[in-house]
C-alpha positions as CSV (number, residue, x, y, z in Angstrom):
1,M,-50.9,-100.1,22.8
2,F,-54.2,-98.9,21.5
3,K,-55.9,-101.4,23.1
4,R,-54.5,-100.0,26.7
5,L,-55.6,-97.0,25.6
6,G,-59.2,-98.3,24.5
7,L,-59.5,-99.8,27.3
8,G,-58.7,-97.0,29.7
9,L,-61.3,-94.9,27.7
10,A,-63.9,-97.6,28.2
11,L,-62.9,-97.1,32.2
12,V,-63.4,-93.5,31.9
13,V,-66.7,-93.6,30.4
14,I,-67.9,-96.5,32.8
15,G,-67.0,-94.3,35.5
16,L,-68.8,-91.3,34.6
17,W,-71.7,-93.1,33.6
18,L,-71.8,-94.7,37.2
19,G,-71.1,-90.9,38.5
20,M,-74.0,-89.2,36.7
21,G,-76.2,-92.5,37.7
22,R,-75.3,-92.0,41.3
23,A,-76.4,-87.9,40.8
24,F,-79.3,-88.9,39.0
25,A,-80.7,-91.0,41.3
26,Q,-79.6,-88.4,44.2
27,T,-82.1,-85.8,42.5
28,G,-84.6,-88.1,42.9
29,I,-84.9,-87.5,46.7
30,S,-86.4,-84.2,48.2
31,F,-87.3,-82.9,51.7
32,E,-90.9,-81.9,52.1
33,A,-89.9,-80.9,56.0
34,L,-86.5,-80.8,57.3
35,E,-86.5,-79.7,61.3
36,I,-82.9,-79.1,62.8
37,D,-82.7,-78.9,66.8
38,L,-79.9,-77.7,68.3
39,W,-79.3,-78.3,72.3
40,P,-76.2,-77.0,73.8
41,E,-75.5,-78.8,76.7
42,Y,-78.2,-80.9,77.2
43,D,-77.4,-84.6,78.2
44,R,-74.0,-83.8,77.4
45,P,-71.2,-81.3,77.0
46,E,-71.5,-81.1,73.2
47,M,-74.3,-80.2,70.6
48,L,-76.8,-82.2,70.3
49,V,-78.2,-82.1,66.9
50,I,-81.5,-83.2,65.8
51,Y,-82.5,-84.2,62.5
52,R,-86.4,-84.7,61.8
53,I,-87.5,-85.5,58.2
54,W,-90.0,-85.7,56.0
55,L,-89.5,-86.6,52.4
56,A,-91.3,-85.3,49.6
57,N,-94.1,-87.4,48.2
58,T,-92.5,-88.1,45.0
59,V,-89.7,-90.2,46.4
60,K,-89.9,-94.3,46.0
61,L,-89.5,-96.2,48.7
62,P,-87.8,-97.8,49.8
63,A,-85.1,-95.1,49.4
64,Q,-81.5,-94.9,50.4
65,I,-80.3,-91.4,52.0
66,D,-76.9,-90.5,52.6
67,L,-76.4,-87.5,54.8
68,R,-73.0,-85.7,56.2
69,I,-72.2,-85.0,59.7
70,P,-69.3,-83.6,61.0
71,A,-66.7,-85.8,61.7
72,A,-65.8,-85.4,65.0
73,A,-68.8,-86.7,65.7
74,K,-67.4,-89.6,64.7
75,I,-70.8,-92.1,65.1
76,P,-74.5,-90.8,64.6
77,Y,-75.8,-91.2,68.2
78,N,-79.3,-92.6,66.7
79,V,-81.0,-93.2,63.0
80,A,-84.6,-94.2,63.2
81,Y,-87.5,-94.0,60.8
82,E,-91.3,-93.9,61.7
83,D,-93.6,-96.7,61.4
84,T,-97.2,-96.0,61.4
85,D,-97.5,-96.9,64.8
86,G,-96.0,-93.3,65.6
87,M,-92.8,-95.1,66.9
88,L,-89.1,-94.9,65.9
89,Y,-87.3,-97.8,65.1
90,N,-83.8,-98.3,64.5
91,L,-82.0,-98.4,61.1
92,N,-78.8,-100.0,59.8
93,Y,-76.6,-97.4,58.7
94,T,-72.8,-97.1,57.2
95,T,-70.3,-94.2,57.3
96,K,-67.1,-93.1,55.7
97,V,-64.7,-90.5,56.6
98,E,-64.6,-87.7,53.7
99,G,-62.6,-85.1,55.4
100,E,-64.2,-82.7,57.4
101,W,-67.5,-84.8,56.9
102,L,-68.8,-88.4,57.8
103,R,-71.4,-89.1,55.3
104,V,-74.3,-91.9,56.9
105,T,-75.8,-94.1,54.3
106,F,-78.7,-95.8,55.1
107,T,-81.9,-96.9,53.5
108,T,-85.6,-96.4,54.9
109,P,-88.9,-97.6,54.3
110,A,-90.9,-94.7,55.4
111,P,-90.6,-91.1,54.7
112,V,-90.3,-90.0,58.4
113,L,-87.1,-90.0,59.9
114,Q,-84.8,-88.7,62.8
115,V,-81.2,-88.6,63.0
116,E,-79.3,-87.4,66.2
117,Y,-75.7,-86.9,67.1
118,Y,-73.3,-84.9,69.4
119,D,-71.3,-82.3,68.3
120,P,-67.6,-81.7,70.2
121,G,-67.7,-78.1,68.1
122,L,-69.2,-76.8,70.8
123,K,-66.2,-74.4,72.0
124,K,-65.9,-73.4,75.9
125,E,-63.9,-70.5,77.1
126,G,-64.4,-69.7,80.7
127,A,-67.9,-69.2,80.5
128,K,-68.4,-68.2,77.0
129,R,-69.7,-70.8,74.4
130,T,-69.7,-70.3,71.1
131,Y,-70.8,-72.4,68.2
132,E,-71.2,-73.0,64.6
133,Y,-73.4,-75.1,62.5
134,L,-73.6,-75.5,58.9
135,W,-76.2,-77.9,57.2
136,P,-74.4,-78.9,54.0
137,G,-77.3,-78.5,51.8
138,D,-77.3,-82.6,50.5
139,Y,-80.6,-82.5,49.5
140,P,-83.8,-79.6,48.3
141,V,-85.8,-78.5,51.1
142,K,-89.0,-77.2,50.6
143,D,-89.8,-76.0,54.6
144,L,-86.7,-75.8,56.6
145,N,-87.2,-74.8,60.5
146,V,-84.3,-74.6,62.8
147,V,-85.3,-74.7,66.7
148,V,-82.7,-73.9,69.4
149,Q,-82.7,-74.9,72.8
150,Q,-81.5,-72.5,75.6
151,P,-80.1,-73.8,78.6
152,P,-81.8,-72.5,81.8
153,T,-78.5,-71.0,83.1
154,A,-77.5,-69.6,80.2
155,T,-76.7,-65.5,79.8
156,A,-76.0,-62.9,77.3
157,W,-77.7,-65.6,74.1
158,N,-77.0,-64.3,71.1
159,L,-78.0,-65.9,67.7
160,S,-77.3,-65.2,63.7
161,P,-79.3,-64.8,62.0
162,S,-81.5,-63.5,64.7
163,M,-84.5,-65.8,65.7
164,G,-86.9,-63.3,67.5
165,S,-88.8,-64.2,70.5
166,A,-88.6,-67.1,72.9
167,V,-91.0,-69.9,73.1
168,K,-91.9,-72.3,76.5
169,G,-92.0,-75.6,75.4
170,N,-93.4,-78.1,77.8
171,D,-90.5,-79.5,79.4
172,G,-90.1,-76.1,81.0
173,L,-87.0,-74.8,78.9
174,V,-87.0,-72.2,76.1
175,Y,-87.0,-72.6,72.4
176,Y,-85.8,-70.2,70.0
177,H,-87.5,-70.9,66.2
178,Y,-86.2,-69.5,62.4
179,A,-88.2,-70.3,60.0
180,V,-85.6,-70.5,56.7
181,G,-88.2,-71.9,54.0
182,E,-87.1,-73.4,51.1
183,L,-83.2,-74.4,50.0
184,K,-82.3,-75.7,47.2
185,A,-79.7,-78.7,47.0
186,G,-76.2,-77.7,47.2
187,T,-77.4,-74.2,49.3
188,S,-76.1,-74.3,52.4
189,F,-77.3,-72.6,56.1
190,V,-74.9,-71.4,58.6
191,L,-76.2,-70.6,62.5
192,R,-73.9,-69.3,64.9
193,L,-74.4,-69.1,68.3
194,Q,-72.8,-67.3,71.9
195,Y,-73.7,-67.2,75.3
196,E,-72.3,-67.5,78.6
197,K,-73.2,-70.1,81.4
198,P,-71.3,-69.5,84.6
199,D,-71.4,-73.5,85.2
200,D,-71.4,-76.7,83.5
201,R,-74.0,-78.2,84.6
202,L,-76.7,-80.3,82.0
203,S,-80.2,-79.3,81.1
204,A,-81.7,-82.8,81.3
205,P,-80.9,-83.2,85.0
206,M,-81.8,-79.8,86.1
207,Q,-86.0,-80.5,84.9
208,S,-88.0,-81.2,87.8
209,V,-90.3,-83.4,88.4
210,Q,-93.0,-82.5,91.1
211,P,-95.1,-85.3,93.0
212,I,-98.7,-84.7,93.0
213,T,-98.7,-85.7,97.0
214,P,-96.4,-84.6,99.0
215,I,-93.7,-87.2,99.9
216,E,-94.0,-86.6,103.6
217,K,-97.7,-87.0,103.3
218,A,-98.0,-89.9,101.2
219,A,-95.2,-92.2,103.4
220,S,-97.2,-91.1,106.7
221,D,-100.6,-92.6,105.2
222,L,-99.0,-96.0,103.8
223,G,-98.9,-97.7,107.3
224,S,-102.6,-97.4,108.0
225,T,-104.0,-98.2,104.2
226,W,-104.8,-102.3,103.9
227,Y,-102.7,-102.3,100.7
228,T,-99.8,-102.3,103.0
229,Q,-100.4,-106.0,104.6
230,P,-98.0,-108.5,103.6
231,W,-100.3,-110.8,101.4
232,V,-101.9,-108.1,99.8
233,M,-98.2,-106.7,98.4
234,A,-97.4,-110.5,97.4
235,M,-100.1,-110.9,95.0
236,G,-99.4,-107.3,93.8
237,V,-95.8,-108.6,92.8
238,G,-97.1,-111.7,90.9
239,L,-99.7,-109.9,88.9
240,V,-96.4,-107.3,87.9
241,L,-94.3,-110.5,86.8
242,I,-97.3,-111.9,85.0
243,L,-97.8,-108.6,83.3
244,G,-94.3,-108.0,83.1
245,G,-94.1,-111.2,81.2
246,M,-97.0,-110.8,78.7
247,V,-95.3,-107.4,77.8
248,W,-91.9,-109.0,77.3
249,W,-93.4,-111.9,75.0
250,L,-95.6,-109.1,73.0
251,T,-93.0,-107.1,72.5
252,L,-90.8,-109.8,71.4
253,T,-93.8,-111.0,68.2
254,R,-94.1,-107.1,67.8
255,Q,-90.2,-106.9,66.4
256,R,-89.5,-106.1,63.2
257,P,-86.8,-108.0,61.6
258,G,-83.4,-106.5,61.0
259,T,-84.3,-103.4,63.0
260,A,-84.2,-102.5,66.5
261,T,-86.9,-101.4,69.2
262,R,-85.3,-98.9,70.7
263,R,-87.1,-95.8,71.0
264,S,-84.7,-92.6,70.9
265,R,-85.1,-90.8,74.0
266,H,-85.4,-87.2,73.1
267,A,-87.9,-88.1,70.7
268,S,-90.8,-87.2,73.1
269,R,-88.8,-83.6,74.3
270,A,-88.5,-82.6,70.5
271,T,-90.8,-79.2,70.1
272,S,-92.2,-79.5,66.6
273,F,-92.4,-76.8,64.0
274,R,-93.5,-79.5,61.2
275,P,-96.1,-77.6,59.6
276,V,-99.9,-78.2,60.4
277,E,-102.5,-78.0,57.9
278,I,-106.1,-77.0,59.8
279,S,-109.3,-78.1,58.3
280,T,-112.6,-77.7,59.4
281,T,-113.3,-81.0,57.4
282,Q,-110.4,-83.5,58.9
283,T,-109.5,-84.1,62.2
284,M,-105.8,-83.3,63.0
285,Y,-103.3,-83.7,66.1
286,C,-100.1,-82.1,67.1
287,P,-97.0,-83.1,66.1
288,S,-95.3,-82.9,69.2
289,C,-97.4,-84.3,71.8
290,G,-100.3,-85.7,69.5
291,R,-103.4,-84.8,71.0
292,R,-106.3,-83.4,68.7
293,V,-106.5,-80.1,67.3
294,Q,-109.2,-78.0,67.4
295,P,-110.0,-76.2,63.8
296,G,-108.4,-72.9,63.9
297,D,-105.7,-73.4,67.1
298,R,-102.1,-71.6,66.4
299,F,-100.7,-73.4,69.5
300,C,-101.8,-77.3,71.1
301,R,-104.1,-76.3,73.7
302,I,-102.0,-79.6,75.6
303,C,-98.3,-78.9,75.4
304,G,-98.1,-75.1,73.7
305,A,-96.6,-76.5,70.4
306,R,-97.0,-74.2,67.5
307,L,-99.1,-75.7,65.0
308,R,-97.9,-73.5,61.4
309,Q,-101.0,-73.2,58.7
310,E,-99.7,-73.5,55.1
């Protein structure tokens, strides 16, 4: 009997030790910055949630990250890290349902991450839309920013907490920015959204691209130009095939073992509010479009993204 009791106590102690070890390991992870993008009815009739994460300099790489997303999302759309070339590369991950949450676990070799998922929690009652977002406070965040995209046909727009005036992004859509600031681990953040929308049209297909030359004029000019001759067109097709083969071969040699090279299709559209330190002695670049930033600029002169100074 005493032996069984001793064995039971030993198992309890080991369990507590493992739990404390895991908790201690998690306390070593902190976010230098976190941007949460909320895009309602963007390319699906749901809420697209995008996390842009910058790990603190004190985090030892590679690092294991555990993030909780709503279990109703079922699976993340994208989990990726940003390499030194500025490209996003997919990361392998595992998931585990924990009540109303889905825990997403992955290991990153780099400090900049992007996680995306679609939340079906966007409720629709006729033209009325309501949504509640919750950041569960999985990690301490030094600088938390929330950016909400407004659908073009949305009216009666209401955010709580209030986000003030809107900013038009380089994609033509309107964005609201809220600087939450620092949050300790275990401290949650809640945002509530209400608006009315008379249709079910998505924001992504509504973004039009204007041709440089009118289509009618361009079509009429094709018949009188030398490059429409059959032999020229045949040479052009052959050149395209050769170049395509070279690009394909270079892509295979560039691929990293264990990672996919599918770039997130939402990455280039995100309006980043990542803090940028402007210095007269150091060349800086816009975090949204990558163009060079002039000393003293508060907004990018190319795409209009805000450049917050520390």
